N, C-alpha and C positions, 0 to 999 in steps of 0.2 A: 350042855356046856362043859367044856373040858376043865379039869382041875386048875390048869394054869390060868385060863381066862377068869375063873371064879376068884382066884387069888388077886389078880390084877384089879378086878372090879371092887373087891373088898378094900384093896389098898387105896384106890381112888376115892372111895366113899370115906375112908378114914381120914385121908388128907383133906378132903373137902370140909368135913365136920371140924377138923382141927383148925382150919382157916376161919370158919365161922365163929368158933368159940374163943380163939386167941387173937390178940391184937396183931395187926399187920407188922408192927415193928419187931415181933418175934422172929420174923423171917430174916431179919438183918442181924445175925448173931454177933458178928464181929464189928459192927458199925461204930461202936463207941470205943473200941480198943485201937483199931487202925482206921483213921479217917478215910472216907471215900473207898473203903474196901468192904465189900458186901459178900457174905456167904449165904446162899439160899438153898433150901431143901424143897424140891418140887417133884411132882409127878408129871410124867410125860403128857398127861391129858389136861393139865391146868390151863385155864383161859389165857394166862399170861404167856404161856409157851406157844399157844396157838396164834396169838397176835404178834409175837416177837420173832422176827426172822433170826436174830442172833441166838436166842435161847433155843430155838428149834434146831439149829445147826449144832450147837454145843451138846444138846441132849442126844442127837443122833450119833455123835462121835464117842459118847460114853457107853460103856457096857451096862446094860440094864437087865439084871436077872430077877427071878421071881423073889419078891419080898425085899429087894435091895432099895437103897435110897440114893438118889442122885444129888451130889453136892457140887455146886458151881461157885466160883469166886469172880466177882466183877470189880477189880481194883480201879479201873479207869472210868467208872460210870460218872458222867457229869451231874453235878448236883448232889451226889452222895445218897445217903439213906432217905432224905426227905423227897428227892425227886423219884426214887424207886418206889417209895410208898404211894405217891400220887399216881404213878403208872399202874401199880397193882389195883388201886381203887378204881381207876378207869376201866381196867380189864374185867373187874368183877362187878361193875355197875354201881359202885358206891359213890354217892354224890359228894362232890367237893367243889369249892369255889376257885375259879381261875382268876388270877389278879395279875397286875403288872409286875408284882414282886416275885411270882413263882412261874410265870409263863416262859421265861428265857431258859431257866434250868430244866423245866419239864420238856421244852422243845428239844433241847440238846440231848436229854436222856432218851427221848423218843427216837431221835436219829441214831443214837448209839445202839439202842435195842432193835433197830430196824423195824419199827412198827408202821409199815407202809400199807397201802391199800391191797397189796398182794396177799396180806395175811388177815384181811378182814375189812369190811366196808366201814367208812367213817372212822378210820383208825386214828391213833393219837397224833400222828404227824399232821394229818389233814385238819384235825380239830384245833391244834395249837397254831397252825398257820393262819387259819381264819380269825382266831382271836388276836393274833399279832397285828393283823391289818387294822383292827379296831384300836389297838393300843397306839399305833403310829399316827392316828388322827388327833390325838390329845397331847398337849405339851407335858402335863404332869405325868401321865402314864408313860410317855416316851422317855422322860427323864428318869423315872423309877426303873424302867426296864434297862436303860443304859447303865445305871449304877449296878444292877445285878449282873450285868455282863462282866464286871470285874472279877466275879467269882468263877466264871466259866469262860474266860476270855478266848482261849484257843478254839473250842468248838463253836462259840458264838461268832467268831471271825469267819470260820469256815462256812457257816450257814448265812453269812452276810447280815446277821442281826445287828451287829455293831454299826456297820455302815448305814443301814436303813434307819436306825435310831438317830444317828448323827445327822443324816440328811433331813429327817423330819424336824429335829430341833433347829438346825440351821435355817430351814425354810421359815419356820415360825419366828425365829429371832430376827430375821430380816424384815418381817412385816412391820408396818408403821403403827399397828394397833396391838394392844395387849390381848392375848388369847382369853377366851371366856373362862377357861379353866383356872386362870390366875385370879384368886379371890382377894389377895392382898399383895402389896408391893413391899419388897425388902427395904429396910431403913438404910439409906445411903450413909456410909461412914464419912466423917469430915476429912479423913485422910485423902480421899479421892478428890483430886483437884481438876474439875472440869468447869469450863467457863460458864456454861449454862446449866443451872441446877435442875431445870425442867428436863434436860436431856437424861440425867440420871434417873429421875423419877418416872419418866415415860419410856424413852427408848432403851434405857438401861435397866429395865425391870428384870432382865434375865441374868444380870451379873451375879447375884447371890446364889441363884439356883445352880448354875453351872460351876460355881466355885467348889462344890462338894465332889466333883469328879477328880479322879487321879490325874496326874500330869499327862500321861499318855493319851487318855481320852479327851482331856481338855485341849491339848495341842491339836488333835485331829478336828475337834469342833471349831476351834478358831480358824484353822485352815479352810474348813468348809464354809463358814460364814464369809470369809474373805473372798473365796472363789465365787460366791453368790452376789458380790458387789456391795457388801456392807460398808458403811461409812468408816473410814480409818479412825476417826475420833472415837467411835464406839468400840472398835477393836482395842484401841489403846486403853480406854476406860476399863474394859473387862480385864485386860492383862494387869493393869494397875491394881484393881480390886483383888485379883487372885494372888498377886505378888505380896501385897500387904498382909494377906491372910496366912501365907506359908513362909514368909521371910520376915520373922519378927526382928531381925537385926537391922532392918531398914529404919525402924522407928525406935530402936533400943537406945538407951542412954549409954550403952557400952561403947558406942562409936563416938562419943564426945571426947574431946582431948582431955587426957589425964585420968579417964575412967579406967577402972580395973575390970577386965572381962570376968563375967560370972557364968559359970557352967551350971545349967539346970537340966534335970531329967525331963522337965515338962516341955522344953523347947526341942525342935528337931535338931538332929546332929548337924554339925557344920558341913559334913560331907553331903548330906541330903540337901541342905540349903544351897550349897554351891551348885549341885546338879539342877535344882529348881531355877536358880538365878540364871545360869547359862542358857537353859532352854527358854526361859521367858524373855530374855533379851532378844532372841531370834524371832519371837512372835511380835515384838513391837513394830508398828509400821515405820517405814523408813522416811516417810514424807516429813519435811521440815515443819516444825511448829505443831505437829499433831500431838506429840507427847510433851507434857509440861517439862520445862528445863529443871525445875526443882525435883521432880520425880527421877529424872535421869541422873542428877547429881546424887540423890539419896541412894539409888541402886548402884551407882559407881562407888560410893563410899562403902557399901556392903560388899561389893565385889573385891575391893582392895583388902578389906578385913578378912574375907573368906578365901583370899588367895585364888581367885578365879583365873581362868586361862588368860594369857596375854592377848589373845584375839578378842576375847569378851571385853576386857578392859579398854583395849584400843578402839573397839567399836563404840563403846559408850563415850569415850573421850571425843571421838569425831562427831558424834551426835550432839554432845554438849557444845562443842566448838562451833557447830553450824548455827546454833541459836543462842550463843553466849549473851547476846544483848537482852535476852529475856530472863537472865539469871538474877538472883539476889545475892548480896554480899555474904549473908549468913550461910548460904548453901555452898559457897566456895571454900569455906573453912573445913577442908577435909583433913582429919588428923593423920599425922605420919605414923605408920605402923612399924617403923624401924625400932629395933631394940637397943641401939647404941645410945649412950648418954649424950654424945655430940650431935645427935639428930635434931633437926628443927621440930618445932611443935606441929606445924602444918606441912602438908605435902606440897611444897613449892614446885617441884619438878612436874607434878601432874598438872597444876594450873598453867605452867609454862607451855606444856604440850597442847593444852586446850586453847590457849591464846594463839599459838602457832596455827592450829587447825582453823581457828576463826579467821585469821588473816588470809590463809589460803582460800577459804570459801569466799571471802570478800573479793579477792583478786579474780577468782573465777567468775563471780557475778558481774564485776566490772568488765571483764573481757567479753562475756556474753552480751552485755549491754552495748558495747562498742560495735558489735557485729550487727545489731538491729538496724533496720532501715529507717524506722520512724524515729525522728529526733526527740519527739516528746516522750516516748517510752524510755529512751536512753536517759533523758534528763531525770525522769522519775526514779529510775533505778539508781542513778548516781546519788541523788539526794537521799534516798533511803539508805544506801550504803554509808554515806557520810553521817547520817543520824545514828545508825547502828554503831559505827566506829566511835562516835562521841560518847555514847552510852557505855560502851565497853571500856573506854579510857577512864571514865569516872569510876567504873566498877573496879578496875585494876588499881587505881589510885587508892581507893578504899581498902582493897586487899593488902596493898603495900603498907598502909598505916597499921593494919592488924598484925602483920608479920614483922614489922620493924622493931618492936620491943624485944624480940627473941634474941638473946645474947649469942645463940648459935647460928644466927643468920649471917652467912658470908656476904661480904660486900659484892663479890662478883655475881652471885645469884640475884641479889637485890638490884644491881645495876642492869643485868641482862633482862630481867622481867620489866623494869621500868622503861628501858630503851626499846622494848619490842613494840610499844605503842608509838605510831608515827607522831611527829610534832603537830601536824595539822589537825589531829583528832582532839587536841586539848585547846578549847577556846581560852581557858584560863588555867594557870598552873598552880592554883591554890591547893588543890588536893595533893599534887605531887610535892609541893613545898612542905605541907604538913607531914607527909610520910618521911621526907628527908630529915625534917626537924626531929621527929620521934626517933629515927634511926641514930642520929647524932647524939641524942640524949641517952639512948640505951647503950651506946658504944663510945664512951668518953676517951678511950685509949687510942682512938684513931689519930693518925698524923695529919698535919696541915695539908700535905699533898693529897692524902686520901680524901680529906674533907672537900678540897677543891675539885677533885675528880668526881666526887658524888654530886656536888652542887652544879656541875656542868649539865646534869640531866634536865634541869629546869631552865626556863627562859624568864629572866627577870622582867622583861617587858610585858609578860602576860600575867603578872601578879596584880591582884586587885588592890585598892587603896588600903583596905584592912590588912591584907597579907603583907603589903609593903611596909606599913607602919610597924607590924610585928617583926618583920625581918630586919628593919633598921635598928631595932633594939635587942636583937637576938645575939647574945654573946657566944653562942655555939657556932655561928657561921664564921667562915674565914673573913678577914678584913676586906679582901678583894671583892667578895660577893656583897658585903654590906655597902661598899662604895658604889657598886653597880646598881644596887637597889635604890640608893639615894639619888644617884644621877638620873636614872630613868623616871623616878617619881617627880623630880623637879623639872625634867624635860617635859613630862606630861602636863604639869601645871603651867609651864611656860607656853606650851602650845594652846592650852585651853584659854588662858588669859588673852593671848594674842587673837584668838578666834573671836572671843566675846567683844574685844575692842574693835575688831574689824567690822563686826555686825553693827556695833554702836555708831561707828563713823558713817556707815551706809545709811543708818536711820536718820542721822543728822544732816544728810544731804538735802539742800533746798529743793532739788528736783522732786524728791519723794514727797516733801511737804506740799509742793504745788499740785502734784497729782492727787494727793489726799484731799486737798481743799476743793479740787474740781469735782472729784467723785462724790465725796461725802465728808461733811465736817466732823463726823464721829470717828473717822479713820485716824485723824491726827491724835485725838485723845487716846485712842486704843494703842497707837504706836508709842506715845509718850509713857503710857503705863508699862508697856513691855520694856521700854528703855530703862525705866526705874527698876523694874524687876531684874533686868540683866545686870544693872549696876550693883544691886544687892548681892547677886550671885558672884560677881567679880570680887566684891569685898570679902565674901566667904572664902573664895579661893586664895585671896591674899593672906587671910588669917591662917589658912592651912599651910601656906608657903612659909609664913613666919614660924609656925610650929615645927615644920621640917628643919628650918635653920637652927632652931633651938636644939633639935635632936642631933644635928651635926656638931653643935658646940659641946653637947654632953659626950658625944662619941670622941671628940678630940680630947676632952679631959680624961676620959677613961683610958684611951690609948696613949696619952701623954705625947701627942704628936703636934708640935707647934707649926710644922709645915702645912698640915691639913687645915689647922685652925686659920692660918693666914689666907689659905685659898678659900675657906668658907666665908671670911670677912669680905673678900673680893666679890664672891657670889652674892653676898648680902647687899653690897653696894649696887650691883647690877639689878637685883630684884626690887630695890627701893625705887628705881626709876619707873617701875610698872604701876606705882600707886596712883598715878594720874589717870584721867579718863581718856587720854590720848593713846593711840596704838603704840606698842613698843616694838622697836626694831631690833630683834635679837639676832646675833650672828649664829650661824650653824656651828655646832660643836666640831672641833677638829678631830680627825680620825685618831684612834688609839694606836700609838706606835711603840710605847714602852710598857704595855700592860704585862708582858711576860716577865719583866724585871721584878725584882723583889720589892716588897712594900717599903722596906727601910730605905732603899735607894730613891724611891719615889718621894718619900717624905723630905728628902734633902733639897728637892727642887721647889721652886715657888711658882710653878705653872698653874694655870687655871684648872679647876677640878674637872672641867669638861674635857681637858686633854688627858686626864687619867682614866676616864670612864666613858669614852665615846662608843656608840652602839655598833659601829662598823667592826670593831676589833674584838668584841667580847659577846658574841651572840651564842647563847647556849643551844645545844641541839638535844 
């Protein structure tokens, strides 16, 4: 044996003994100083070199003289020192456990080191691939492997490990049954609003598990389950769960009106939350009614606070507008994020846009219904549209009552929002009257012209008896409106009394009594009882009529107008003729011809009050 060969053998033996006596981590000299940068000292005959194509090439390129030492640096090794240590253990036959937590980094490290079958049978690449197949059969292992992909994302993407993990998870999530590997279900948070609680406990078992993924991997998983035909309600539920976990501003008290923003190091930065919000909005299903309106409004409130993109906010406003009839009044109270002192407390412009989107959606639905061939289907769509419109009208009336006390609320904005709802959508105008009354109380400096302009929004004929009684005694209303309310209320009483007496006359007809005697003797008794009951109701109406006349007299005294007082006396004389059981023959009220004149000029005339407030000339729109 030549002296050179003897020195090489001695060097190999020395390196081998050093490996057996020292921990493997000693071979990663710089691993703790520079992360993922490894410096190794090896002999050309080490098993790691013989099984690694990369190390073999690098060793051949370096000069190796007698007694010299080869030093290599692997700065881009996936998994860093831990993955390299496991690869060395594999090469030297040291037993270690493969798990779902280390398999991805070890597989990527094996690919980086080129540990293929060309450099040894059953090399590391083959072994890790076989174990990955077992990992993909289990939900928990697949989820753990996908989480570790975040550390070595680029090489894991190149090896299709990420896509295989996502496909495995998506397939299992779409199954109707819970995998056997799931031993417990996550507790559903009350913040997630899904109609059927069993859906969250059964089909939504995977919400909490996938919420630990980063946004990039979570987005890909949601797209995968959607492509596999998952129910849109479940996709929406998962996105809601994820959003409430990473967007604390959605449930924070900071978004309440008048609250002072609090900056905490424990919360994600506003920039990160804005990025999460804009991405999650794109993941929400577009189908109407799938995502609760309350959640859409809460995420819209957060989007306004975080100053998300205009496209994101417009998208949310359109979605809310499409299902505005499912919203609650409290959810519409979006605080105004303006910094000016003259700004309103709530964001009225945002609600105005949402209502406009709702009307556009309703018109499109009516247009599509008119194209339908089946008349029954068209009728159902129109009835649903009318019901939705009525619900929204009541909702907006409530919103108007909430914003009316704001002294910064401009009359033009208030009128525009109130007039957006069509007149047919309000069966009664009590809600609108209440909002107008609150606005008049909060803005006492309004002129009479502005008050009359505001009161034109409501229809006095649609006020209930309770609202009419309140309006007749409301000193904040213009006198013209009070007269309208009194006239329509007395006209309603007149019509009701005439109707009851008409029925009473028909019941007193001998022909009816003759028929009753022929058919059954008990019929006459029942009709007489009904007649007495109707007479009692007529008496009640007469009492209410007298109360209204007393209100007129009080109004006359307050306004010091003898002209109106004389007209009320004439009306009293007419109404007294209705006290008998005979039907009253009332003349139709003359049309209003002088309503646009001033009240002072009207008081100088002695015409009947019906000439002052006929319905034809003063119908509110």
